[in-house]
Short mmCIF file of the C-alpha atoms (twelve columns), coordinates in Angstrom:
data_MODEL
# 
_entry.id   MODEL 
# 
loop_
_atom_site.group_PDB 
_atom_site.id 
_atom_site.type_symbol 
_atom_site.label_atom_id 
_atom_site.label_alt_id 
_atom_site.label_comp_id 
_atom_site.label_asym_id 
_atom_site.label_seq_id 
_atom_site.Cartn_x 
_atom_site.Cartn_y 
_atom_site.Cartn_z 
_atom_site.pdbx_PDB_model_num 
ATOM 1   C CA . TRP A 1   -93.814  -85.340 -125.971 1 
ATOM 2   C CA . ALA A 2   -91.344  -87.795 -127.460 1 
ATOM 3   C CA . GLY A 3   -93.994  -89.349 -129.714 1 
ATOM 4   C CA . MET A 4   -94.914  -85.926 -131.111 1 
ATOM 5   C CA . GLY A 5   -91.358  -84.743 -131.726 1 
ATOM 6   C CA . VAL A 6   -91.615  -81.924 -129.173 1 
ATOM 7   C CA . GLU A 7   -88.186  -80.520 -128.354 1 
ATOM 8   C CA . VAL A 8   -88.984  -77.331 -126.412 1 
ATOM 9   C CA . VAL A 9   -91.993  -76.849 -124.129 1 
ATOM 10  C CA . ALA A 10  -93.151  -73.318 -123.328 1 
ATOM 11  C CA . GLU A 11  -94.716  -74.023 -119.935 1 
ATOM 12  C CA . ALA A 12  -97.384  -71.325 -119.692 1 
ATOM 13  C CA . THR A 13  -99.975  -72.944 -117.437 1 
ATOM 14  C CA . GLY A 14  -98.599  -71.278 -114.301 1 
ATOM 15  C CA . ILE A 15  -98.785  -74.653 -112.570 1 
ATOM 16  C CA . PHE A 16  -95.313  -76.106 -113.177 1 
ATOM 17  C CA . LEU A 17  -93.098  -73.376 -111.677 1 
ATOM 18  C CA . THR A 18  -90.448  -75.538 -109.997 1 
ATOM 19  C CA . GLU A 19  -87.699  -77.724 -111.389 1 
ATOM 20  C CA . SER A 20  -89.307  -80.878 -110.027 1 
ATOM 21  C CA . THR A 21  -92.717  -80.195 -111.571 1 
ATOM 22  C CA . ALA A 22  -91.333  -78.901 -114.894 1 
ATOM 23  C CA . ARG A 23  -89.103  -81.986 -115.132 1 
ATOM 24  C CA . LYS A 24  -92.241  -83.983 -115.975 1 
ATOM 25  C CA . HIS A 25  -92.006  -82.482 -119.474 1 
ATOM 26  C CA . ILE A 26  -88.410  -83.718 -119.774 1 
ATOM 27  C CA . LEU A 27  -89.424  -87.173 -118.567 1 
ATOM 28  C CA . ALA A 28  -92.147  -87.160 -121.240 1 
ATOM 29  C CA . GLY A 29  -89.505  -86.613 -123.935 1 
ATOM 30  C CA . ALA A 30  -89.002  -82.856 -124.315 1 
ATOM 31  C CA . LYS A 31  -85.393  -81.670 -124.420 1 
ATOM 32  C CA . LYS A 32  -85.930  -78.201 -122.916 1 
ATOM 33  C CA . VAL A 33  -88.581  -76.430 -120.826 1 
ATOM 34  C CA . ILE A 34  -89.029  -72.662 -120.591 1 
ATOM 35  C CA . LEU A 35  -91.254  -71.457 -117.759 1 
ATOM 36  C CA . THR A 36  -93.209  -68.335 -118.699 1 
ATOM 37  C CA . GLY A 37  -93.593  -67.262 -115.068 1 
ATOM 38  C CA . PRO A 38  -91.077  -66.656 -112.286 1 
ATOM 39  C CA . SER A 39  -89.708  -69.897 -110.875 1 
ATOM 40  C CA . GLN A 40  -90.667  -70.685 -107.302 1 
ATOM 41  C CA . ASP A 41  -87.408  -72.469 -106.490 1 
ATOM 42  C CA . HIS A 42  -83.770  -72.485 -107.614 1 
ATOM 43  C CA . THR A 43  -84.618  -72.834 -111.335 1 
ATOM 44  C CA . PRO A 44  -82.442  -70.314 -113.228 1 
ATOM 45  C CA . MET A 45  -84.294  -67.220 -114.432 1 
ATOM 46  C CA . PHE A 46  -83.186  -65.249 -117.483 1 
ATOM 47  C CA . VAL A 47  -84.341  -61.983 -119.066 1 
ATOM 48  C CA . MET A 48  -83.030  -61.000 -122.497 1 
ATOM 49  C CA . GLY A 49  -80.759  -57.974 -122.297 1 
ATOM 50  C CA . VAL A 50  -80.249  -58.427 -118.569 1 
ATOM 51  C CA . ASN A 51  -78.635  -61.765 -117.734 1 
ATOM 52  C CA . HIS A 52  -79.252  -63.970 -120.794 1 
ATOM 53  C CA . LYS A 53  -75.509  -64.370 -121.386 1 
ATOM 54  C CA . SER A 54  -75.361  -66.403 -118.160 1 
ATOM 55  C CA . TYR A 55  -77.368  -69.213 -119.795 1 
ATOM 56  C CA . ASN A 56  -75.253  -72.381 -119.794 1 
ATOM 57  C CA . GLY A 57  -77.484  -74.870 -121.596 1 
ATOM 58  C CA . GLU A 58  -79.725  -75.756 -118.638 1 
ATOM 59  C CA . ASP A 59  -82.659  -77.922 -119.692 1 
ATOM 60  C CA . ILE A 60  -85.206  -76.096 -117.501 1 
ATOM 61  C CA . ILE A 61  -85.207  -72.302 -117.196 1 
ATOM 62  C CA . SER A 62  -87.606  -69.477 -116.395 1 
ATOM 63  C CA . ASN A 63  -88.111  -66.429 -118.607 1 
ATOM 64  C CA . ALA A 64  -89.584  -64.611 -115.582 1 
ATOM 65  C CA . SER A 65  -92.882  -62.772 -116.136 1 
ATOM 66  C CA . CYS A 66  -94.207  -60.184 -118.556 1 
ATOM 67  C CA . THR A 67  -93.832  -57.501 -115.872 1 
ATOM 68  C CA . THR A 68  -90.264  -58.594 -115.076 1 
ATOM 69  C CA . ASN A 69  -89.376  -58.526 -118.784 1 
ATOM 70  C CA . CYS A 70  -90.580  -54.909 -118.919 1 
ATOM 71  C CA . LEU A 71  -88.999  -53.749 -115.670 1 
ATOM 72  C CA . ALA A 72  -85.644  -55.576 -115.510 1 
ATOM 73  C CA . PRO A 73  -83.991  -54.167 -118.685 1 
ATOM 74  C CA . LEU A 74  -84.831  -50.607 -117.611 1 
ATOM 75  C CA . ALA A 75  -83.695  -51.243 -114.029 1 
ATOM 76  C CA . LYS A 76  -80.418  -52.722 -115.338 1 
ATOM 77  C CA . VAL A 77  -79.649  -49.661 -117.475 1 
ATOM 78  C CA . ILE A 78  -80.432  -47.224 -114.652 1 
ATOM 79  C CA . ASN A 79  -78.502  -49.286 -112.094 1 
ATOM 80  C CA . ASP A 80  -75.474  -49.716 -114.385 1 
ATOM 81  C CA . GLN A 81  -75.315  -45.999 -115.227 1 
ATOM 82  C CA . PHE A 82  -76.376  -44.327 -111.992 1 
ATOM 83  C CA . GLY A 83  -77.037  -46.942 -109.323 1 
ATOM 84  C CA . ILE A 84  -80.322  -47.708 -107.632 1 
ATOM 85  C CA . ILE A 85  -80.566  -47.286 -103.869 1 
ATOM 86  C CA . GLU A 86  -84.300  -47.804 -103.521 1 
ATOM 87  C CA . ALA A 87  -87.114  -48.310 -106.015 1 
ATOM 88  C CA . LEU A 88  -90.870  -48.692 -106.221 1 
ATOM 89  C CA . MET A 89  -92.823  -50.123 -109.121 1 
ATOM 90  C CA . THR A 90  -96.456  -49.966 -110.118 1 
ATOM 91  C CA . THR A 91  -97.951  -52.062 -112.868 1 
ATOM 92  C CA . ILE A 92  -101.344 -52.101 -114.541 1 
ATOM 93  C CA . HIS A 93  -102.282 -55.608 -115.607 1 
ATOM 94  C CA . ALA A 94  -105.160 -57.004 -117.602 1 
ATOM 95  C CA . MET A 95  -107.598 -59.400 -115.992 1 
ATOM 96  C CA . THR A 96  -106.095 -62.839 -115.334 1 
ATOM 97  C CA . ALA A 97  -107.578 -66.312 -114.997 1 
ATOM 98  C CA . THR A 98  -107.281 -66.238 -111.201 1 
ATOM 99  C CA . GLN A 99  -109.495 -63.166 -110.836 1 
ATOM 100 C CA . LYS A 100 -113.239 -63.261 -110.378 1 
ATOM 101 C CA . THR A 101 -115.186 -61.983 -113.373 1 
ATOM 102 C CA . VAL A 102 -118.267 -61.071 -111.310 1 
ATOM 103 C CA . ASP A 103 -118.678 -59.867 -107.724 1 
ATOM 104 C CA . SER A 104 -118.587 -62.808 -105.312 1 
ATOM 105 C CA . PRO A 105 -117.199 -63.577 -101.841 1 
ATOM 106 C CA . SER A 106 -113.461 -63.890 -101.386 1 
ATOM 107 C CA . TYR A 107 -112.310 -65.168 -98.015  1 
ATOM 108 C CA . LYS A 108 -108.632 -64.527 -98.756  1 
ATOM 109 C CA . ASP A 109 -108.884 -60.805 -99.604  1 
ATOM 110 C CA . TRP A 110 -112.088 -58.734 -99.679  1 
ATOM 111 C CA . ARG A 111 -110.850 -56.738 -102.679 1 
ATOM 112 C CA . SER A 112 -110.485 -59.948 -104.686 1 
ATOM 113 C CA . GLY A 113 -114.225 -60.520 -104.376 1 
ATOM 114 C CA . ARG A 114 -114.969 -57.662 -106.775 1 
ATOM 115 C CA . GLY A 115 -115.588 -58.369 -110.446 1 
ATOM 116 C CA . ALA A 116 -112.358 -57.728 -112.348 1 
ATOM 117 C CA . SER A 117 -113.993 -56.385 -115.505 1 
ATOM 118 C CA . GLN A 118 -115.850 -53.630 -113.621 1 
ATOM 119 C CA . ASN A 119 -113.205 -52.585 -111.083 1 
ATOM 120 C CA . ILE A 120 -109.571 -51.601 -110.678 1 
ATOM 121 C CA . ILE A 121 -108.332 -54.007 -108.019 1 
ATOM 122 C CA . PRO A 122 -105.029 -53.406 -106.194 1 
ATOM 123 C CA . SER A 123 -102.991 -56.582 -105.979 1 
ATOM 124 C CA . SER A 124 -99.448  -57.759 -105.369 1 
ATOM 125 C CA . THR A 125 -96.971  -59.125 -107.896 1 
ATOM 126 C CA . GLY A 126 -93.808  -61.200 -107.693 1 
ATOM 127 C CA . ALA A 127 -92.046  -59.011 -110.263 1 
ATOM 128 C CA . ALA A 128 -89.876  -57.147 -107.737 1 
ATOM 129 C CA . LYS A 129 -88.537  -60.441 -106.357 1 
ATOM 130 C CA . ALA A 130 -87.953  -61.719 -109.894 1 
ATOM 131 C CA . VAL A 131 -85.995  -58.570 -110.811 1 
ATOM 132 C CA . SER A 132 -83.721  -59.150 -107.818 1 
ATOM 133 C CA . LYS A 133 -83.099  -62.704 -109.059 1 
ATOM 134 C CA . VAL A 134 -81.987  -61.555 -112.518 1 
ATOM 135 C CA . ILE A 135 -80.136  -58.475 -111.167 1 
ATOM 136 C CA . PRO A 136 -78.634  -59.720 -107.869 1 
ATOM 137 C CA . GLN A 137 -77.149  -56.263 -107.092 1 
ATOM 138 C CA . LEU A 138 -80.696  -55.068 -106.495 1 
# 
């Protein structure tokens, strides 16, 4: 990165989701790294309008996920004004790179063996955990 003048890396591969793996970008010459998925370790996670004022110049941060960026600001407003005792979220997501595009066996989860473009496939998300990281009261 140093030879190309890269200062900020938007890490969107979904592979480098920890401080130690994202640090490879820093070692290559980047000054800052922003993870576009929820961090899988202690890497600070920020969502604009929720906890972005807590940013203290860290060189590696997470901007959570698209679902977290939709859910957290709304959850913050409701929690600040009324309080949240218990919540449930449902999200509809487009097909992702980890889903099968045609029917084929899946040993991990039989539902995951269905072709994503022809079926609505229930799945889990880490968004609820990410919301609790950016809004610790929840």
